[in-house]
N, C-alpha and C positions, 0 to 999 in steps of 0.2 A: 704177128703172132698173137695170135688169142690165146686166153686161155681158160684150158677146161677148169670143171667142177664132176665129184663122183660123188651119187647118192646112192645111201644103200635102202633099201628097203625091205632087209630085211631087221637090221637095227633102227629105222626108220632116223636116220641121222643123217649127216655129212662128213667123208670122208677127212677125219688131218692131214695135215701136211704130211707129205711125205710118209706117206704109207703110217702115220702115225697114230690107227685107235679113230674113233669120232668124234666128231663134234654138232655140239642143236645148234649151230647160228650159220647162215650162211658163209656170211663176212670170215670167219672163223675157219670156214673148211678151208683145204688146199688144195692150191693149183697147179696143175698140173701140165702140159703137152697135151696136144690134140691124142697124139701117137701112146705114148706114155699111160692119157686117160682108158682111149680104144683098147691098150692091153692089158689092163688091171679089170675093165669090163669081164672082156674074154673070159680072161681067167680064173673072174667070180663064177661066174657062170657057164664052165662048164660041164661042172657038178649035177647045178638043176634040166631037168622035164621041162620040154615045151605045157602049158605055159606060162609056166612058171620064172622068173628070171627074184638075183638078188641086189644087182646092182647097176647104176643106170650113169652114162658119164655121159657130160650136154656141156657143151661153151657156155662161160663163166653169164649165167643170166645182169648179172650186177657191174655196170664200169667201177673199175677202182673209186673211184673217189665219192659210189655213193656205197657202199659195203659195208658203212658202220651204222648206216640209216634204216637198214633191210630188216623184216623179220621173216626171215624164208615161211611162217605158220601161216603169216597172213593174205601168203598171197595164191592166186588164181588159183594156183597150176597144183593144189595140192586138195582142188576140191575134187567129192565122185564125179565121175562121168566116166562117156561110154568110153571101149578104147575105140580108134580110128578107123581100126582094118573090121575087129571080129566082135564089136558090137558089147565087148564083157565090161562091165560097169568094176573100175578099179580106181584108186587113190594115189596117186605119186604127179612126180614131173614133168615124165615124158608123156607125147603121145600115143604108144601103145599100152598094151596093155602086159607087153612078156617082149622077149631078145627077140621069142617066135617069130611073129604081128611085126617088128621091127627090119627084121632080115626079108621077109616077105612081101611083106612092100618097096627094098634094096634096088 
């Protein structure tokens, strides 16, 4: 079983362990099962209208033994880029600019 992490686009920080707020560093982020991460993502994004979203769940991109050496803000995934589906420019760790674009390709 792989662990998942959750990025908060609204707070521009990672979800902390046990839903306990937000942290700046990926290595400090909470690790969740895929089911729990998807549940959190779904609950957090319900009130949002497309193409906006608050949270995005993703597989933990860093192996446990490397977590202490990673700074997520140096990661190329945070460079502004176009959405894979609609072309809108956004900044974040997901490949889509919104939950609506992600669900449309699912």
